[in-house]
DOMI-925338 format. One record per residue: z, x, y of N, C-alpha, C in turn. Coordinates in steps of 0.02 Angstrom, whole numbers, plus 50000, padded with zeros to 5 digits. Each point is the difference from the previous one (the first is absolute). Layout:
BEGIN
n_zz,n_xx,n_yy,ca_zz,ca_xx,ca_yy,c_zz,c_xx,c_yy
Z,X,Y,Z,X,Y,Z,X,Y
...
//
This chain:
BEGIN
n_zz,n_xx,n_yy,ca_zz,ca_xx,ca_yy,c_zz,c_xx,c_yy
49922,51214,49392,50066,50007,50030,50052,49988,49946
50041,50049,49986,50049,49993,49947,50052,49948,50019
50031,49971,49948,50046,49945,50011,50057,50018,50047
50028,50059,49994,50055,50021,50043,49979,49999,50073
49941,50026,50014,49976,50002,50070,49986,49929,50025
49977,49957,49956,49985,49931,50019,50065,49964,50020
50052,50011,49961,50065,49969,50015,50029,50029,50065
49990,50064,50010,50022,50031,50063,49966,49969,50060
49935,49986,49993,49963,49968,50054,50027,49929,50014
50012,49964,49946,50028,49933,50006,50068,50001,50035
50043,50046,49980,50066,50004,50030,49997,50020,50073
49953,50045,50018,49992,50018,50070,49978,49939,50041
49952,49963,49974,49976,49941,50035,50056,49948,50007
50040,49993,49949,50055,49952,50003,50052,50020,50053
50012,50064,50005,50050,50023,50050,49975,49995,50071
49934,49997,50009,49971,50002,50068,49957,49938,50014
50029,49940,49996,49961,49939,50011,49982,49992,50074
49942,49970,50012,49978,49987,50069,49971,49930,50004
50015,49966,50054,49977,49931,50009,49925,49997,50012
49973,49941,49995,49928,49988,50009,49976,50028,50066
49942,50034,49998,49965,50033,50056,50036,50063,50024
50057,50017,49969,50038,50059,50021,50001,50054,49945
49955,49996,49952,50003,50042,49940,49971,50070,50012
50020,50032,50055,49972,50064,50018,50021,50056,49952
50065,50003,49985,50025,50052,49956,49976,49989,49929
49997,49937,49979,49974,49984,49933,49927,50022,49994
49960,49984,50051,49929,50019,50000,49993,50076,49997
50040,50036,50039,49996,50073,50001,50018,50028,49931
50051,49972,49968,50021,50023,49934,49944,49991,49949
49971,49941,50000,49946,49986,49952,49938,50043,50015
49985,50008,50064,49941,50041,50018,50009,50071,49975
50059,50028,50009,50013,50068,49978,49995,50006,49924
50028,49952,49964,49999,50002,49927,49929,49995,49973
49960,49958,50030,49930,49992,49978,49958,50061,50019
50009,50023,50062,49960,50057,50023,50016,50063,49960
50063,50008,49982,50021,50058,49961,49963,50005,49934
49979,49943,49974,49964,49998,49936,49924,49992,50010
49978,50009,50061,49928,49999,50013,49968,49931,50001
50039,49947,50009,49973,49933,50002,49970,49986,50069
49939,49974,50002,49968,49983,50064,50034,49941,50033
50010,50006,50065,50028,49945,50040,49948,49976,50050
49988,49937,50001,49951,49971,50046,50032,49989,50068
49958,50002,50051,50025,49991,50069,50003,49926,50016
50060,49972,49998,50009,49929,50014,50005,49985,50075
50019,50051,50039,50013,49989,50071,50066,49964,50013
50041,49992,49948,50064,49964,50007,50057,50050,50002
50054,49981,50035,50058,50043,50004,50038,50005,49934
50002,49945,49964,50037,50000,49937,49955,49974,49944
50016,50021,49940,49959,49981,49942,49945,50050,49987
49976,50000,49938,49949,50048,49978,49952,49966,49952
49938,50028,49998,49953,49983,49946,49977,50066,49970
50017,50011,49937,49978,50060,49964,49938,49983,49960
49957,50049,49989,49938,49989,49962,49993,50053,49946
49989,49977,49939,49993,50045,49943,49938,49979,49961
49958,50048,49983,49942,49984,49960,49939,50039,50022
49944,49981,49971,49937,50036,50010,49962,49979,50062
50018,49942,50028,49962,49974,50056,49939,49961,49979
49988,49996,49936,49943,49962,49974,50027,49947,49952
49961,49947,49990,50019,49948,49953,50047,49949,50031
50033,49961,49958,50042,49945,50024,50062,50026,50037
50032,49954,50037,50060,50016,50039,50053,49948,49986
50060,50022,49984,50055,49954,49993,50058,50025,50043
50051,49959,50012,50056,50019,50041,50066,49982,49966
50049,50045,50008,50069,49987,49981,50040,49996,50064
50043,49950,50006,50038,49991,50062,50075,50003,49989
50034,50036,50045,50073,50000,50003,50020,49985,50072
50054,49962,50010,50027,49990,50067,50058,50048,50010
50016,50017,50063,50047,50055,50012,50057,49982,50048
50001,49940,50028,50052,49984,50049,50063,49973,49967
50055,50004,50037,50065,49978,49975,50022,49937,50039
50063,49980,49987,50026,49937,50029,50063,50014,50041
50015,49956,50048,50062,50006,50039,50059,49972,49960
50019,50037,49947,50053,49979,49954,50050,50057,49993
50064,49984,50000,50053,50051,49990,50010,50010,49925
49985,50060,49977,50002,50014,49928,50071,49998,49972
50006,49969,49941,50065,49995,49965,49994,50020,49927
49954,50045,49985,49987,50019,49930,50050,50052,49974
50026,50042,50043,50043,50055,49978,49962,50056,49967
49934,50001,50005,49959,50052,49969,50014,50068,50033
49996,50054,49961,50009,50066,50030,49945,50018,50049
49943,49965,49996,49945,50012,50047,49990,49939,50046
50055,49968,50018,49997,49940,50043,49972,50018,50069
49979,49948,50035,49970,50008,50066,50045,50039,50047
49969,50046,50037,50036,50038,50051,49995,49967,50068
49964,49944,50003,49991,49965,50064,50038,49933,49998
50055,49996,50036,50039,49938,50000,49958,49939,50020
50006,49947,49961,49965,49939,50016,49927,49998,49979
49977,50053,49967,49930,50001,49976,50002,50021,49926
49961,49964,49959,50003,50012,49928,49934,49982,49966
49983,50037,49950,49944,49982,49956,50025,49947,49951
50006,49939,50023,50028,49946,49960,49947,49960,49964
49937,50022,50005,49945,49963,49967,49959,50045,49955
50022,50062,49991,49967,50044,49953,49939,50036,50026
49991,50001,50066,49940,50034,50026,50004,50075,49991
50061,50027,49995,50008,50071,49983,49974,50013,49930
50014,49954,49954,49975,50005,49932,49924,49995,50000
49972,49953,50037,49927,49991,50002,49967,50064,50025
50027,50028,50055,49969,50059,50029,50004,50060,49953
50058,50010,49968,50006,50056,49953,49955,49990,49940
49996,49938,49975,49958,49985,49942,49927,50016,50015
49975,49977,50057,49929,50012,50016,49988,50072,50020
50051,50034,50026,49993,50072,50012,49990,50035,49932
50041,49981,49951,49992,50030,49934,49932,49984,49970
49977,49938,50007,49934,49982,49974,49945,50040,50034
50006,50009,50066,49949,50038,50037,49996,50072,49976
50057,50030,49987,50000,50070,49978,49974,50007,49928
50015,49951,49957,49971,49999,49933,49924,49995,50003
49975,49955,50043,49928,49992,50007,49968,50063,50029
50035,50034,50045,49974,50062,50029,49990,50052,49946
50044,50002,49950,49994,50049,49946,49936,49991,49961
49974,49939,49995,49937,49989,49963,49945,49972,50045
50002,50022,50062,49954,49974,50050,49927,50009,49981
49983,50058,49975,49929,50013,49985,49973,49957,49944
50045,49972,49959,49978,49958,49945,49999,49926,50017
50024,49983,50059,50002,49929,50019,49930,49973,50012
49984,49942,49973,49932,49972,50009,49996,49958,50064
50028,50025,50053,50000,49964,50063,50056,50024,50045
50023,49957,50045,50049,50019,50051,50059,49952,49999
50060,50028,50008,50060,49960,50008,50029,50012,50069
50012,49947,50036,50034,50004,50065,50071,49975,49990
50048,50042,50019,50071,49983,49993,50027,49984,50069
50021,49938,50009,50022,49975,50065,50076,50003,50003
50026,50034,50050,50072,49999,50015,50007,49960,50064
50016,49937,49992,49994,49951,50054,50066,49990,50038
49997,50003,50066,50059,49983,50039,50008,49924,50009
50057,49980,50026,50010,49934,50030,49984,49941,49955
50015,50005,49935,49990,49941,49958,50051,49946,50015
50062,50021,50014,50053,49951,50010,49990,49956,50061
49958,50020,50046,49985,49959,50059,49928,49974,49998
49969,50006,49941,49933,49971,49988,49947,50027,50047
50004,50064,50016,49951,50031,50045,49960,50056,49968
50030,50033,49950,49972,50063,49976,49933,49994,49966
49991,49950,49958,49935,49993,49965,49944,49991,50051
50012,49958,50050,49948,49989,50051,49984,50065,50037
50051,50041,50013,49988,50064,50034,49956,50046,49956
50015,50003,49936,49962,50042,49955,49928,49975,49992
49993,49935,49994,49933,49970,49992,49958,50013,50062
50031,49996,50058,49964,50008,50063,49971,50070,50009
50024,50049,49962,49972,50067,50006,49929,50003,49974
49981,49953,49957,49933,50001,49970,49995,50047,49941
50053,50036,49984,49998,50050,49947,50004,49969,49930
50013,49935,49998,50007,49966,49935,49943,49952,49986
49950,50000,50043,49945,49952,49993,49961,50008,49935
50001,50061,49972,49961,50013,49940,50040,49990,49935
50062,49981,50006,50043,49992,49941,49978,49938,49960
49995,50009,49934,49977,49945,49956,50056,49966,49963
50057,50034,49993,50059,49971,49968,50063,50028,50033
50050,49957,50009,50064,50022,50028,50056,49988,49950
50048,50047,49997,50057,49993,49956,50064,50018,50037
50054,49965,49983,50066,50017,50027,50053,49979,49949
50057,50031,50006,50057,49980,49959,50059,49986,50045
50045,49959,49975,50061,49984,50039,50060,50001,49954
50053,50033,50022,50062,50001,49961,50024,49929,49987
50028,49991,49940,50025,49934,49980,50065,50011,49962
50058,49986,50032,50064,50016,49968,50017,49956,49941
49963,49945,49991,50017,49954,49945,49963,50017,49936
49956,50050,50002,49970,50027,49939,50032,50067,49985
50014,50012,49937,50027,50065,49981,49947,50054,50006
50022,50061,50003,49954,50057,49999,49956,49995,49938
49936,50013,50009,49953,49996,49944,49963,49935,49997
50011,49956,50049,49964,49936,50002,49957,49997,50062
49938,49978,49991,49955,49987,50056,49983,49926,50000
50002,49970,50059,49983,49930,50007,49930,49991,50026
49959,49963,49965,49930,49989,50019,49986,49925,49995
49973,49972,50053,49984,49928,49999,49934,49988,50037
49953,49966,49970,49938,49984,50036,50010,49942,50048
49956,49996,50050,50002,49945,50047,50051,50009,50054
50023,49944,50030,50047,50006,50056,50069,50023,49977
50024,50054,50029,50065,50027,49981,50049,50003,50058
49974,50003,50061,50043,50001,50059,49969,49955,50053
50042,49973,50042,49979,49947,50047,49976,50029,50066
49967,49957,50038,49989,50014,50071,50067,49992,50035
50007,50028,50059,50063,49994,50038,49983,49992,50073
50008,49939,50026,49984,49985,50069,50063,49978,50037
50000,50011,50064,50056,49979,50044,49976,49946,50047
50041,49949,50009,49984,49948,50049,50059,49990,50046
49987,49978,50061,50053,49983,50047,49979,49940,50041
50049,49961,50020,49988,49941,50041,50051,50000,50057
49976,49995,50061,50045,49992,50058,49990,49930,50027
50053,49962,50001,49999,49931,50023,50029,49996,50070
49966,49964,50043,50023,49991,50069,50010,49926,50013
50062,49983,50017,50017,49931,50018,50023,49996,50071
50055,49965,50012,50029,49995,50066,50076,50002,49993
50031,50049,50030,50072,50008,49995,50037,49946,50038
50061,49987,49978,50041,49950,50034,50072,50006,49978
50043,49960,50029,50070,49997,49977,50001,49968,49931
50039,50029,49954,50002,49974,49933,50030,49930,49996
50037,49981,50051,50028,49933,50001,49950,49946,50019
49942,50022,50027,49947,49953,50019,49934,50025,49971
49992,49997,49934,49938,50025,49970,49938,49962,50022
50009,49939,50023,49942,49961,50022,49968,50029,50063
50036,50043,50034,49973,50030,50061,49956,50061,49986
49999,50022,49937,49960,50058,49983,49956,49989,49940
49971,50053,49975,49961,50000,49938,50027,50055,49956
50031,49982,49945,50038,50047,49959,49955,50038,49951
49990,50065,50011,49957,50039,49955,50034,50014,49933
50066,49994,49996,50035,50013,49937,49983,49947,49949
49996,49938,50021,49982,49946,49954,49929,50011,49973
49955,50020,50044,49931,50014,49978,49999,50059,49951
50041,50051,50015,50003,50058,49956,50024,49980,49930
50053,49959,49997,50026,49978,49936,49948,49962,49960
49962,49958,50034,49948,49961,49966,49945,50045,49973
49983,50052,50037,49948,50047,49977,50025,50039,49939
50062,50023,50001,50028,50037,49944,49997,49958,49936
50020,49937,50006,49999,49956,49942,49929,49985,49977
49957,49983,50047,49932,49981,49983,49959,50058,49971
50016,50061,50022,49962,50058,49976,50004,50008,49924
50056,49978,49971,50008,50006,49927,49952,49955,49962
49976,49947,50033,49954,49955,49965,49930,50030,49993
49986,50053,50037,49934,50031,49993,49991,50026,49929
50052,50034,49974,49996,50026,49932,50010,49944,49950
50050,49957,50011,50017,49949,49950,49950,49944,49995
49962,49988,50055,49954,49942,49999,49928,50016,50018
49987,50060,50023,49931,50017,50022,49968,50056,49960
50041,50040,49964,49973,50055,49960,49999,49978,49927
49944,50014,49967,49994,49985,49928,50059,50029,49962
50033,49961,49958,50058,50026,49962,49984,50061,49957
49936,50010,49984,49982,50058,49959,49987,50062,50043
50004,49993,50066,49995,50058,50045,50070,50020,50022
50008,50063,50017,50066,50025,50022,50000,50010,50075
50052,49974,50032,50006,50009,50073,50072,49991,50021
50018,50030,50056,50066,49994,50029,49993,49992,50075
50037,49953,50028,50009,49995,50073,50075,50003,50013
50023,50053,50031,50071,50008,50014,50012,50009,50074
50042,49957,50028,50024,50010,50069,50062,50044,49996
49997,50057,50034,50053,50050,49991,50040,50014,50063
49979,49973,50057,50038,50010,50061,49991,49940,50046
50055,49974,50027,49998,49948,50051,50045,50022,50057
49982,49981,50061,50040,50018,50058,49991,49947,50054
50056,49978,50030,49998,49952,50054,50067,49996,50035
49998,49995,50065,50060,49988,50038,50049,50057,50002
50051,49994,50046,50052,50051,50005,50069,49972,50016
50005,49934,49999,50066,49970,50010,50001,49930,49969
50059,49971,49996,50010,49939,49960,49982,49936,50036
49997,50000,50066,49992,49937,50036,49936,49997,50042
49951,50040,49983,49936,50000,50035,49943,49995,49950
49957,49952,50009,49938,49997,49961,49952,50052,50027
49978,50049,49959,49960,50055,50027,49928,49979,50016
49968,50041,50039,49930,49988,50018,49953,50018,49943
50018,50053,49962,49955,50026,49949,50037,50011,49933
49963,50003,49947,50025,50017,49933,49945,50039,49964
50021,50044,49955,49952,50042,49965,50015,50001,49925
49948,50008,49962,50008,50012,49928,49946,50048,49977
50014,50036,49948,49949,50042,49968,50013,50005,49926
49950,50022,49964,50006,50005,49928,49941,50034,49969
49993,49990,49935,49946,50034,49963,49964,49951,49955
49936,50015,49990,49958,49964,49952,49977,50049,49947
50008,49983,49937,49977,50043,49944,49954,49958,49956
49947,50032,49976,49954,49965,49954,49964,50050,49957
49969,49975,49947,49965,50043,49952,49924,49994,50005
49976,49962,50049,49927,49995,50008,49984,49992,50074
49942,50023,50020,49979,49994,50069,49988,49928,50019
49974,49959,49954,49987,49930,50016,50066,49964,50016
50051,50010,49959,50065,49969,50013,50030,50027,50065
49993,50064,50009,50026,50031,50062,49969,49968,50062
49934,49993,50000,49966,49971,50057,50020,49928,50011
50007,49963,49945,50018,49929,50006,50071,49992,50028
50047,50041,49977,50068,49995,50025,50003,50017,50074
49965,50051,50021,50000,50017,50071,49976,49941,50042
49945,49970,49979,49972,49943,50038,50049,49941,50001
50029,49984,49943,50046,49943,49996,50065,50013,50038
50025,50061,49997,50062,50016,50034,49993,49995,50076
49944,50024,50025,49989,49996,50073,49994,49927,50022
49962,49960,49962,49993,49930,50018,50067,49964,49996
50038,50014,49948,50065,49967,49991,50047,50017,50059
50003,50064,50019,50044,50021,50054,49982,49967,50066
49936,50001,50016,49979,49973,50064,50006,49924,50001
49980,49967,49946,50002,49927,49999,50072,49974,49999
50044,50034,49963,50070,49980,49998,50032,50010,50069
49987,50056,50030,50027,50013,50067,49977,49946,50049
49936,49983,49997,49973,49949,50045,50034,49933,49988
50014,49984,49938,50032,49937,49984,50070,49996,50031
50032,50057,50010,50067,50001,50030,49997,50016,50075
49940,50001,50028,49993,50011,50071,50003,50073,50022
49993,50047,49953,50002,50071,50014,49931,50032,49998
49994,50057,50031,49941,50042,49992,50016,50054,49949
49950,50021,49963,50011,50051,49948,49951,50057,50009
50027,50061,50002,49959,50061,50000,50005,50029,49930
49944,49999,49964,49999,50021,49929,49964,50067,49994
50032,50047,49965,49969,50065,49986,50001,50014,49925
49946,50030,49976,49995,50015,49929,49972,50071,49993
50040,50043,49969,49981,50071,49992,49988,50015,49926
49940,50022,49984,49983,50014,49930,50022,50070,49980
50031,50004,49941,50019,50064,49971,49953,50016,49943
50024,50033,49948,49958,50018,49943,49971,49938,49965
49941,50008,49974,49968,49947,49961,50030,49997,49930
49987,49947,49962,50022,50000,49930,49971,50059,49962
50039,50028,49955,49978,50058,49961,49977,49975,49932
49935,50010,49987,49970,49977,49938,49975,50059,49959
50031,50011,49943,49979,50054,49954,49937,49979,49963
49954,50047,49992,49938,49986,49964,50014,49996,49925
49977,49946,49968,50017,49988,49930,49971,50053,49953
49937,50018,50011,49968,50050,49957,50034,50068,50006
50016,50019,50061,50033,50065,50010,50070,49998,49970
50034,49943,50004,50067,49993,49970,49998,50014,49925
49949,49976,49967,49994,50010,49927,49994,50075,49984
49961,50036,50040,49993,50071,49988,50064,50038,50016
50035,49980,50053,50063,50031,50019,50051,49990,49943
50005,49940,49974,50048,49985,49947,49984,50040,49937
49936,50005,49984,49980,50038,49940,50020,50073,50006
49988,50030,50058,50019,50070,50010,50076,50008,49997
50036,49954,50030,50073,50004,50000,50027,50001,49928
49972,49957,49959,50023,49998,49930,49982,50066,49964
49941,50026,50014,49980,50063,49970,50049,50056,50018
50027,49997,50060,50046,50052,50023,50072,49986,49981
50011,49948,49962,50067,49987,49974,50043,49955,50043
49972,49970,50052,50039,49954,50041,50004,49931,49966
50053,49965,50013,50004,49929,49984,49968,49962,50058
49956,49954,49984,49964,49963,50052,50029,49929,50005
50021,49981,50059,50026,49933,50013,49954,49966,50050
50000,49934,49998,49961,49962,50049,50045,49982,50058
49983,50026,50059,50042,49989,50059,50010,49926,50015
50060,49979,50018,50006,49935,50031,49973,50004,50071
49964,49950,50023,49977,50001,50070,50059,49994,50048
49991,50022,50061,50054,49998,50050,49972,49977,50067
50042,49966,50039,49979,49978,50066,50013,50054,50053
50020,50060,49978,50003,50057,50045,49928,50026,50011
49989,50031,50057,49932,50023,50018,49995,50076,49998
49939,50024,49998,49985,50072,49998,49933,50012,50034
49998,50048,50048,49937,50009,50035,49948,50039,49960
50017,50018,49938,49948,50026,49954,49943,49950,49993
50015,49936,50011,49947,49949,49995,49943,50014,50049
50013,50035,50054,49947,50016,50047,49946,50044,49970
50019,50046,49957,49951,50043,49968,49955,49960,49952
50027,49948,49972,49962,49961,49951,49947,49956,50033
49998,50001,50066,49944,49968,50035,49940,50047,50002
50012,50065,49989,49946,50049,49997,49970,50001,49930
50044,50003,49950,49979,50006,49930,50056,49974,49956
49985,49982,49938,50052,49975,49955,50049,50054,49981
50054,49979,49968,50050,50048,49979,50060,49966,49969
50053,50040,49991,50061,49975,49967,50061,50034,50031
50050,49959,50015,50067,50027,50012,50042,49982,49938
50031,50051,49971,50042,49988,49942,50072,50018,50015
50045,49975,49961,50071,50014,50009,50022,50054,49952
50037,50048,50026,50025,50056,49960,50074,49990,49989
50020,49990,49938,50070,49991,49984,50040,50062,50016
50050,49993,50044,50041,50057,50020,50074,49986,49990
50018,49944,49969,50070,49984,49987,50041,49995,50064
50065,50006,49992,50043,50000,50058,50041,49936,50009
49968,49943,49990,50036,49937,50002,50016,49972,50068
49982,50035,50054,50008,49973,50067,49931,49990,50029
49990,49943,50032,49933,49980,50022,49976,50045,50058
49934,50002,50007,49969,50034,50058,50030,49973,50064
50010,50044,50048,50028,49986,50066,50076,49993,49999
50031,50009,49942,50073,49998,49997,50028,50070,50014
50057,50006,50034,50027,50067,50015,50020,50041,49939
50003,49968,49940,50016,50037,49939,49938,50011,49956
49942,49985,50026,49938,50008,49961,49991,50073,49980
49982,50011,49937,49983,50067,49976,49939,49997,49955
49966,50057,49994,49943,50006,49954,50012,50062,49957
49994,49991,49935,50014,50054,49953,49947,50055,50007
50019,50060,50021,49951,50054,50009,49968,50023,49935
50031,49983,49943,49970,50019,49935,49934,49965,49988
49987,49947,50037,49937,49962,49992,49943,50034,50038
50016,50044,50047,49949,50029,50044,49943,50034,49961
50017,50046,49956,49949,50040,49966,49954,49955,49957
50028,49955,49958,49956,49956,49962,49955,49957,50045
50028,49976,50055,49960,49958,50046,49945,50040,50033
50015,50062,50020,49949,50042,50030,49944,50015,49951
50019,50015,49938,49949,50013,49949,49957,49938,49988
50033,49941,50000,49963,49938,49990,49948,49989,50055
50020,50007,50062,49953,49987,50055,49944,50052,50003
50016,50062,49982,49946,50051,49997,49951,49982,49945
50026,49980,49941,49956,49981,49945,49960,49937,50017
50033,49954,50034,49965,49938,50020,49943,50016,50047
50011,50044,50049,49947,50018,50046,49940,50031,49963
50015,50046,49955,49946,50033,49963,49963,49950,49955
50038,49957,49966,49970,49950,49956,49956,49951,50039
50023,49979,50058,49962,49951,50039,49937,50031,50031
50003,50063,50018,49940,50034,50024,49947,50002,49944
50022,50016,49940,49952,50001,49944,49972,49930,49987
50042,49949,50006,49977,49932,49990,49948,49981,50052
50013,50014,50063,49953,49983,50053,49934,50039,49992
50005,50062,49979,49940,50040,49991,49958,49972,49943
50033,49979,49946,49963,49972,49944,49967,49934,50019
50034,49960,50041,49971,49937,50022,49939,50012,50044
50004,50051,50043,49944,50015,50044,49939,50026,49961
50011,50030,49941,49946,50028,49961,49963,49947,49959
50027,49941,49998,49968,49947,49959,49936,49975,50031
//
């Protein structure tokens, strides 16, 4: 796919953003572009998203993944190809990801008969709501994949830089909520009731000690209370109070320990103040751990292709790409796209000049890794 056409695809995707699980037009656009070039599409049984397959059908199997959903953000970039949908924007670079992997797929299609195996290119819906990876995995079409790769736009790296880091690079992201039930009363006679607000305040304060006093200082974790709600007037002690927040961690052991401690803390503190506590904990993406050996090969290829290689700083933001890494190892790397505005910001941009080099890199990476896996199998 020539660079001009690749940029045209990116601009079309940027102008037509769709929210998670609603990517019908995006899916149709990608399906047509792939089918027009003779790329096989697997039957996922899903309304949105695609899995393309390129290769001989024999030998090792690897996967390249792009996400395709947008965000409920009002665009403020002033780009000539800005979003045509008010209140919806590709503010996280998923338009770039989709166009990049479309380009990689078409490059691989050009040399399909020479590939020493199969590449599956995943165009995944619903990443922003942490549902898409699970939907794709549930199809069973990725069970044979031996390595997974993905890239993510990174506005803090200039064009021509790829970020590669072994080990934990992105956190798990879980949601917790606590509903406290006390006994309402007149605020002038608090002794006649049981105040859930006091219990809530104690839980908010005590929750911070889980990280500061219960988690090893050499482990990374966050417990943030992000919403509290209670009462509706100034002179009534309410019956109930609620809080919710998020837990982030870089390891499953720490994640499990925090969940257990947070539930015990909420219930025991509530009981100490005479309240009942209903505790809920919803798990999101797992920690994302890049394979160290694969990272070394990725970095070596990047340098060969003229990229500057940087070591990513880890982040407590989550990514459901981690779900694929439960099937097989892999790497998510950061693609420097400049711009200077962070992901999810209404002024976020990604430099389209990076598309062609990135597409060539991922196509070369797929071919190189197939050869590596085949050589390992022959030993």
